[in-house]
Steps between C-alpha positions, in 0.01 A plus 500: 500500500349271759702238681499176307428664164755490224545740215372276220567583140238395247614196304704592195332439167713330243225535239478880522515671161755769435311781328679774311363846435481619143786744568718211620421297188566794267834565671599134467404483132666829415857557400788726588302801375216447748187298558286355224250760380146461636367540146705199390367299795142602424545404133630157599205449733244607238652258249524217755879496475592591857512296818187414697387774735293524815265798507412596856154636592652850532620484138866446576688237302732238645705231329587182686876437494437142381284625210761755394775237512289251302424766238868589469592131473250471214687775313836326535640376170820319410735697280467426127744235380545331836 
């Protein structure tokens, strides 16, 4: 490093999306017996029942953390009788 130069970090982005891989989402949605089955996920997506996804140019799928949370919030129901 030259004299007078500082080691500058790029500014932090507070608007950066947190993207989850499909494996991360399946693990989170699964239970004690393992991750959610890919076939279940694919069925939800085909029926339009799953969370929004981002399909990358290489074919990989990502789910934004905010979209997954919003989808889960939409599934939340109060118990019957309360």
